[in-house]
C-alpha positions in Angstrom: -84.7 96.4 -14.9 -85.1 93.7 -12.3 -83.1 91.1 -12.4 -80.0 93.4 -13.8 -76.9 93.7 -12.2 -74.3 96.5 -12.7 -70.4 95.6 -11.6 -68.2 97.3 -13.5 -65.2 96.7 -10.4 -66.0 93.5 -9.8 -63.2 90.8 -11.2 -63.9 88.2 -14.3 -64.0 85.5 -12.1 -66.8 87.2 -10.1 -68.5 88.1 -13.0 -68.9 84.7 -14.5 -70.6 83.6 -10.9 -73.1 86.7 -11.4 -73.7 85.5 -14.8 -74.7 81.5 -13.9 -78.4 81.1 -14.5 -80.2 80.8 -11.0 -81.1 77.1 -11.9 -77.7 76.2 -12.3 -76.8 77.3 -8.6 -79.0 75.2 -7.3 -78.7 72.6 -9.5 -74.6 72.7 -7.5 -76.6 73.1 -4.1 -78.3 69.7 -5.0 -75.7 67.9 -6.2 -73.6 68.8 -3.1 -75.9 66.9 -1.5 -76.0 63.9 -3.1 -72.3 63.9 -3.7 -72.0 63.9 0.4 -74.9 60.5 0.1 -72.8 59.1 -2.0 -69.6 60.1 -0.3 -70.6 58.1 2.9 -71.8 54.9 0.9 -68.6 55.0 -0.6 -67.1 55.1 2.8 -68.8 52.1 3.7 -67.6 50.0 0.8 -63.9 51.4 1.6 -64.0 51.0 5.1 -64.4 46.9 4.3 -61.0 47.3 3.3 -59.4 48.8 6.1 -58.0 47.1 9.4 -57.6 49.0 12.7 -58.9 52.5 13.9 -59.8 55.4 11.2 -56.3 57.5 9.9 -54.4 54.5 11.3 -52.7 54.7 8.0 -53.2 50.9 7.6 -52.8 48.9 4.1 -55.8 47.5 2.0 -57.0 44.0 3.1 -59.6 41.7 2.6 -59.3 40.2 6.4 -62.5 41.6 7.4 -64.2 39.3 4.8 -62.4 36.7 5.6 -63.5 37.0 9.2 -66.9 37.7 8.4 -67.6 35.3 6.0 -65.9 32.6 7.8 -67.8 33.0 11.2 -70.9 30.8 11.7 -72.2 34.1 13.2 -73.2 35.7 10.6 -74.8 33.3 8.5 -77.0 32.9 12.0 -77.4 36.2 11.9 -78.4 36.8 8.4 -81.3 33.7 8.9 -82.6 35.8 11.7 -82.9 38.9 9.9 -84.8 37.4 7.5 -86.8 35.3 9.7 -87.5 38.2 11.9 -88.4 40.6 8.8 -90.5 37.6 7.1 -92.2 37.6 10.6 -93.2 41.7 10.7 -94.2 41.9 7.4 -96.8 38.4 8.1 -97.5 40.7 11.4 -97.8 44.0 9.1 -100.3 41.7 6.8 -102.7 40.7 9.9 -103.3 44.1 10.8 -103.3 46.4 8.3 -105.4 44.5 5.5 -108.3 44.3 7.0 -108.3 47.3 8.9 -107.5 49.5 5.6 -110.5 47.9 3.8 -112.3 48.5 7.1 -111.7 52.0 7.0 -111.7 52.9 3.8 -114.0 50.5 1.7 -117.0 50.3 4.3 -118.9 52.1 6.4 -117.3 51.3 10.0 -117.9 54.1 12.5 -115.3 56.4 14.1 -113.3 56.2 11.0 -111.3 59.7 11.4 -110.9 59.2 15.3 -109.3 55.2 14.2 -106.5 57.1 11.3 -105.3 59.6 13.7 -104.5 57.6 16.2 -102.9 55.1 13.2 -101.0 57.9 12.4 -99.8 58.4 16.1 -98.2 55.2 16.0 -95.8 56.6 13.1 -94.4 58.8 15.2 -94.3 57.1 18.8 -90.7 55.8 19.1 -90.2 52.4 18.2 -87.8 51.5 21.4 -90.6 52.9 24.0 -92.9 50.2 22.6 -89.7 47.8 23.0 -89.5 48.9 26.5 -93.0 48.3 27.4 -93.6 45.1 25.8 -90.3 43.9 28.7 -91.9 45.3 31.4 -95.0 42.9 30.2 -94.0 40.1 29.3 -90.3 39.8 30.8 -90.0 36.1 32.3 -89.0 36.6 34.8 -90.6 40.3 36.4 -93.1 40.8 33.3 -96.6 41.9 34.5 -98.2 39.5 32.5 -96.0 36.8 33.6 -96.7 37.5 36.7 -100.1 37.5 36.7 -100.0 34.2 35.1 -98.2 32.3 37.7 -100.7 33.1 39.8 -102.3 30.4 38.3 -99.6 28.8 36.5 -96.9 27.0 39.0 -93.7 28.3 37.3 -90.6 30.0 38.7 -90.7 31.5 34.9 -92.5 32.6 32.4 -94.9 31.0 30.5 -94.6 33.8 28.2 -91.4 35.0 26.8 -90.9 38.1 24.3 -87.0 37.3 23.9 -86.9 35.3 21.2 -87.3 35.9 17.2 -91.2 35.2 17.6 -91.3 38.5 20.0 -89.2 40.6 17.7 -91.1 40.4 15.1 -94.7 40.7 16.9 -93.6 44.3 18.7 -92.0 45.0 15.1 -94.7 44.4 13.2 -97.1 46.1 15.5 -94.7 49.0 15.0 -94.6 49.0 11.2 -98.1 48.1 10.7 -99.3 52.0 10.3 -97.1 52.4 7.2 -98.4 49.8 5.4 -102.0 50.8 6.6 -101.1 54.4 5.0 -99.6 52.9 1.4 -102.5 50.4 1.1 -105.0 53.2 1.9 -105.1 55.2 -1.2 -105.2 51.7 -3.5 -108.4 51.6 -1.3 -109.8 54.0 -2.3 -108.9 54.2 -5.7 -110.9 50.8 -6.7 -113.6 50.8 -8.9 -116.8 49.2 -6.8 -118.2 48.5 -10.3 -115.8 46.1 -10.9 -116.8 44.4 -7.1 -120.6 44.7 -7.8 -120.5 43.0 -11.1 -118.7 40.1 -9.3 -121.2 40.2 -6.7 -124.0 40.1 -9.4 -122.3 37.2 -11.1 -122.5 35.5 -7.6 -119.3 35.8 -5.9 -119.4 36.2 -2.0 -117.7 38.8 -0.1 -114.3 36.8 0.5 -114.6 35.6 -3.3 -114.6 38.7 -4.7 -112.1 40.1 -1.7 -109.6 37.1 -3.2 -110.4 37.4 -7.2 -110.9 40.9 -7.8 -110.3 43.5 -5.0 -106.8 41.7 -4.0 -105.6 41.7 -7.0 -106.0 45.1 -7.7 -104.3 46.4 -5.0 -101.6 44.0 -5.7 -98.9 46.6 -6.6 -99.1 48.9 -3.8 -99.5 45.6 -1.2 -96.6 44.2 -2.5 -94.3 47.8 -2.0 -96.0 48.0 1.2 -94.6 44.9 1.9 -91.2 45.0 0.3 -90.6 48.8 2.6 -91.2 46.8 5.7 -89.3 44.2 4.9 -86.3 46.6 3.9 -87.2 48.6 7.2 -87.4 45.0 9.3 -83.9 43.9 7.9 -82.9 47.2 8.7 -84.4 48.0 12.4 -81.7 47.9 15.4 -83.6 49.4 18.3 -86.2 46.1 18.8 -83.4 43.0 17.9 -81.6 45.3 20.7 -83.8 45.0 23.1 -85.6 41.9 22.9 -82.5 39.5 21.6 -79.3 40.7 23.6 -81.0 38.8 26.7 -81.1 35.1 24.7 -78.2 36.3 22.5 -80.4 36.1 19.5 -78.1 38.6 17.0 -79.2 40.5 13.5 -77.0 41.8 10.9 -77.8 45.1 12.5 -77.0 44.3 15.9 -73.9 42.8 15.0 -73.1 46.0 12.9 -73.3 48.1 16.2 -72.1 46.3 18.9 -68.7 45.6 16.5 -68.0 49.4 16.9 -70.1 50.2 20.3 -68.1 47.3 21.7 -67.5 47.2 25.5 -64.3 45.1 25.6 -61.1 45.7 23.0 -61.1 48.4 20.5 -63.7 49.1 17.7 -63.6 46.8 14.2 -64.8 49.4 12.1 -63.5 46.9 9.2 -65.9 44.5 10.3 -68.7 46.6 10.8 -68.2 47.7 7.5 -68.6 44.1 5.8 -71.9 43.6 7.6 -73.1 47.0 6.5 -72.5 45.7 3.1 -74.3 42.6 3.5 -77.6 44.7 5.7 -77.5 46.8 2.4 -77.7 44.1 0.0 -81.1 42.6 0.9 -82.6 46.3 0.5 -81.5 46.7 -2.6 -82.8 43.2 -4.2 -85.7 44.5 -2.5 -86.1 48.0 -4.4 -85.1 46.3 -8.1 -88.3 43.8 -7.6 -90.1 47.0 -6.4 -89.4 49.0 -9.3 -89.7 45.8 -11.6 -93.0 45.6 -10.4 -93.9 49.3 -10.8 -93.1 48.7 -14.0 -96.4 46.6 -14.9 -98.4 49.1 -13.1 -100.4 50.2 -16.4 -102.4 46.6 -16.0 -103.8 47.3 -12.7 -105.5 50.6 -13.6 -108.9 51.0 -12.7 -109.5 54.7 -12.0 -110.9 56.5 -15.2 -113.0 58.9 -16.4 -115.8 56.9 -17.4 -118.3 57.2 -14.2 -116.1 56.3 -11.3 -117.9 56.9 -7.6 -117.3 55.1 -4.2 -119.3 53.3 -2.6 -118.9 51.8 0.8 -119.7 48.0 1.9 -122.3 47.9 4.4 -121.1 45.7 7.2 -124.7 46.1 9.2 -124.0 44.0 12.4 -120.5 43.6 12.4 -119.4 47.3 12.0 -118.9 46.9 15.9 -116.8 43.5 15.1 -114.8 46.0 12.7 -114.1 48.6 15.3 -113.1 46.2 17.9 -110.2 44.6 15.4 -109.1 48.3 14.5 -109.6 49.3 18.8 -107.7 46.1 19.5 -104.5 46.6 17.0 -104.7 49.9 19.0 -104.5 49.2 22.4 -102.0 46.5 21.4 -99.6 49.1 19.4 -100.4 52.1 21.8 -102.3 52.0 24.8 -101.2 49.2 26.6 -97.6 50.4 26.3 -98.5 53.6 27.2 -100.0 52.3 30.6 -97.7 49.7 31.4 -95.2 53.1 31.1 -96.8 55.0 33.4 -96.9 52.5 35.8 -93.7 51.2 35.8 -92.6 55.0 36.1 -94.7 55.5 39.7 -93.0 52.5 41.5 -90.1 52.2 43.0 -89.9 48.2 41.9 -91.6 46.2 38.8 -95.3 44.6 41.5 -98.9 44.0 40.1 -101.5 46.3 40.9 -102.9 45.7 44.7 -103.3 48.0 47.5 -99.4 47.9 48.3 -98.5 48.8 45.6 -100.7 51.7 45.5 -99.8 52.9 48.8 -96.1 52.6 46.8 -96.8 54.9 43.9 -94.1 58.0 44.0 -93.2 60.6 41.2 -90.1 60.4 42.3 -88.8 59.0 38.8 -90.6 62.1 37.5 -88.7 64.3 39.7 -85.4 62.7 38.3 -86.9 63.0 34.7 -86.8 66.4 35.0 -83.7 66.7 36.4 -82.5 65.1 32.9 -84.6 67.2 30.6 -83.2 70.3 32.4 -80.2 69.6 31.4 -78.0 68.9 27.8 -80.3 66.3 26.1 -83.0 68.8 26.4 -81.0 71.6 24.5 -79.9 69.2 22.0 -83.1 67.5 21.3 -84.1 71.0 20.8 -81.8 72.3 18.4 -82.0 69.2 16.6 -86.0 69.5 15.9 -84.9 73.0 14.2 -81.5 72.0 12.1 -82.9 68.9 10.6 -86.1 69.6 9.4 -84.6 73.5 8.2 -82.4 71.3 6.4 -84.3 69.1 4.9 -86.9 71.4 3.3 -84.0 73.6 1.8 -82.8 70.6 -0.1 -85.7 68.7 -0.7 -87.1 72.2 -2.5 -84.5 72.6 -4.6 -83.8 69.2 -5.7 -87.5 69.2 -6.3 -87.7 71.7 -8.4 -84.8 71.3 -10.4 -86.5 67.2 -11.1 -89.6 68.6 -11.9 -89.7 71.9 -12.9 -86.3 72.0 -14.7 -84.9 70.0 -18.2 -81.3 70.1 -16.7 -79.0 67.0 -17.8 -78.3 64.9 -14.7 -81.7 65.4 -13.1 -83.0 62.1 -13.3 -79.3 60.5 -11.4 -79.8 63.5 -8.6 -83.5 62.0 -8.3 -81.7 58.1 -8.1 -79.5 59.5 -5.3 -81.7 61.4 -2.8 -83.8 58.3 -3.1 -80.7 55.8 -1.8 -81.3 56.5 1.7 -85.0 55.0 1.2 -83.0 51.4 0.5 -79.8 52.2 2.5 -80.2 50.9 6.3 -79.9 54.8 8.2 -77.3 52.8 10.6 -75.3 52.8 7.2 -75.0 56.7 7.2 -74.1 56.9 10.6 -71.3 54.9 10.5 -70.1 56.7 7.9 -70.3 60.0 9.6 -68.6 58.0 12.9 -65.6 56.6 10.4 -65.3 60.1 8.8 -65.4 61.9 12.0 -62.5 59.5 13.6 -60.5 59.8 10.1 -60.5 63.7 10.4 -61.0 64.3 13.9 -57.7 66.3 14.4 -58.5 68.6 11.5 -62.4 69.1 11.6 -63.5 67.8 15.0 -67.4 67.0 14.1 -67.0 63.4 15.6 -69.2 63.2 19.1 -70.5 66.6 18.0 -74.7 67.2 17.5 -73.7 68.5 14.1 -73.2 64.7 13.1 -76.6 63.9 14.4 -78.2 66.7 12.5 -76.0 65.3 9.6 -76.8 61.6 9.6 -80.9 62.7 10.1 -80.9 64.9 7.5 -80.0 62.8 5.4 -81.7 59.9 6.5 -85.1 61.6 5.6 -84.5 63.8 2.4 -86.3 60.7 1.0 -89.0 61.7 2.6 -88.9 65.3 1.8 -88.4 65.1 -1.9 -90.8 62.5 -2.2 -94.0 64.6 -0.6 -92.5 68.1 -2.2 -92.5 66.5 -5.5 -96.5 65.2 -5.6 -97.1 68.8 -4.4 -95.0 70.3 -7.3 -96.4 67.9 -9.6 -99.7 69.9 -9.0 -99.0 73.4 -9.3 -99.7 74.0 -12.9 -96.3 75.6 -14.8 -98.6 78.3 -16.4 -98.6 80.3 -13.2 -94.7 80.5 -13.8 -95.4 81.4 -17.3 -97.0 84.3 -16.1 -93.8 85.3 -14.6 -91.5 85.1 -17.5 -94.3 87.2 -19.5 -94.3 89.9 -17.2 -90.4 89.8 -17.5 -89.4 87.7 -14.2 -87.2 85.1 -13.7 -86.7 81.5 -12.6 -86.0 82.3 -9.1 -88.4 85.1 -8.9 -91.2 82.7 -10.0 -89.8 80.4 -7.3 -89.7 83.0 -4.7 -92.9 84.7 -5.3 -95.3 82.1 -6.6 -93.6 78.6 -5.9 -93.0 78.5 -2.4 -96.3 80.3 -0.9 -98.2 77.6 -2.8 -96.2 74.8 -1.4 -96.2 76.3 1.8 -98.9 73.7 3.3 -97.1 70.9 2.2 -93.3 72.3 3.5 -94.9 72.9 6.7 -96.1 69.2 7.3 -93.3 67.7 5.7 -91.1 70.1 8.7 -93.3 69.2 10.8 -92.8 65.1 10.4 -89.5 65.8 10.3 -89.2 67.1 13.3 -91.4 64.4 15.2 -89.2 61.8 13.1 -86.1 63.1 14.4 -87.3 63.5 17.8 -88.5 59.6 18.0 -85.1 58.6 16.1 -82.5 56.2 18.3 -80.5 54.2 16.4 -78.4 57.2 14.8 -78.0 59.1 17.9 -76.8 56.0 19.8 -74.5 55.1 17.1 -72.7 58.5 17.4 -73.7 60.0 20.8 -71.1 61.2 22.8 -71.2 63.2 26.8 -71.7 66.2 24.7 -74.5 65.2 22.2 -77.1 63.2 24.3 -80.8 63.4 23.1 -84.2 62.7 24.5 -84.1 59.5 22.8 -80.9 57.9 24.3 -80.8 59.5 27.5 -84.5 57.0 27.7 -81.9 54.2 26.4 -79.1 54.6 28.5 -81.3 54.9 31.7 -82.7 51.3 30.5 -79.6 50.2 29.9 -78.3 51.1 33.4 -81.2 49.2 35.1 -83.2 52.3 35.8 -86.5 51.3 34.1 -88.4 53.8 36.2 -86.6 56.7 35.2 -86.9 55.5 31.9 -90.2 55.0 32.0 -91.2 58.4 33.1 -89.1 60.0 30.5 -90.6 57.2 28.1 -93.8 58.8 29.3 -92.8 62.7 29.1 -91.7 61.8 24.9 -95.3 60.1 24.5 -97.2 63.2 25.8 -94.7 65.7 24.1 -95.3 64.4 20.7 -99.7 63.9 21.0 -98.9 67.5 22.0 -96.7 68.7 19.6 -98.8 67.1 16.7 -102.2 68.4 18.0 -100.6 71.4 18.7 -99.0 72.3 15.4 -101.8 70.8 13.5 -103.8 73.8 15.1 -101.4 76.0 14.2 -101.3 74.9 10.7 -105.2 75.3 10.4 -105.0 78.6 11.6 -101.6 80.2 9.9 -101.9 78.4 6.5 -106.0 78.6 6.0 -107.0 81.4 8.2 -109.4 79.1 9.9 -109.9 77.2 13.6 -109.9 73.7 14.3 -113.6 72.8 15.8 
């Protein structure tokens, strides 16, 4: 019979292993991944009591806490982190909320194109946008400032991006698509009959939005604001690019440069304390988000009683609505892209002119191709293969354990794999760096591509499990019951029924994880060595070594590669998974 194994010659220990039910083996695999997450978080906390380099054999100490909490720089960085995060969320609300309402609640034209470009805004690396805005608004060489100085008699400026407002603005543009998509479902779910009732009672459109639509989407809006606040607190690349010149420090940059220092030895213990301080706001924000979600029943408006979608007719204002969304897309995508292209074609920064056009050259692209032909290209390709593979494997196992079984401990597994959403990714990179140095003699993982693969896999596991969970819930358990009735086991049902039905979701999850891994720079920078450089760190290092044209050329290549990958893989998915061409 299928599933039965004859093993007369096997040892007792091997027999016990075969006798374990399949779901127990999967649970063990999922638990091991969860233990890795918890272990790395404990390493961050344990490092705060260590002095010197990892593995130096020092005794426990509180000196790191004393140094951090007695430093005025710490409190300035905490205040800056809060102000930048708050400013980021305000920019998000300004752009994302009207855009979501216009696209999902009105008869706005060109919706499909606008939503596609919103999605593209998520996968384009944020540090490329930061570099582009420096090239625009640098007080000395920024293109926009050069133009303004033609009319305003000043030596520098008059605008600058090297301040808290500039960091908040660029981060706000970068994270707006996240809030847009998090609020989109809530806007689609609002019952228009409630809005119509308010209008019949004499309320204007503004009053209807403030008193009816706004309160109903409050949970989704609050959740998106909390998530973006947590992300903004933990972001490193934009504060590092825009804040270093004016000596503006946030907690993430303090943590990074305490280890990646150009002067003296790395201070892992002090960096660990900064990591703990960085995680606390996120954990507090998650607590209030979960508290808000527990009250979500108060905001339920969709039922089986006559719900129907209705779009607001914008009339002559629909073109103004398109202009508003396009203005955001111009600031977030189009303008940064063209600034990078222009910079990559010139030996030095200058405004468009006859002399500038005569100086155009492709030399920076030749040097970029030389860089791509080396180790960064190979490492980037391997990263985009192994990270999605690891994430999909453990996401599928974990989601199946959580959704399809009644095993004890599955709730704990679900909680642990969600932690990377709340814990800054920089903390996991720090922990892997600390462990890598500690075990360098026995297990040489420090400075290898494997360290980056592990850090990315942990960082994106929460995204993978949330996506697979949602799809797995939609697959009715009756299909598995049919397999059991036919004599099949749980593993047979998983292999023959669940995985084929999950294939589209797994494909798109793997695609997004690959793109997110391709664009990520912070963890790769923290763990980089000459052996494990990837494309994102190569661009960063070129910019850091004052080669803006070469960095811009590689940035343009990255822009095009992401767009081509996204469009090409979508066409492939339509063909392979659904058997139809994209027209």
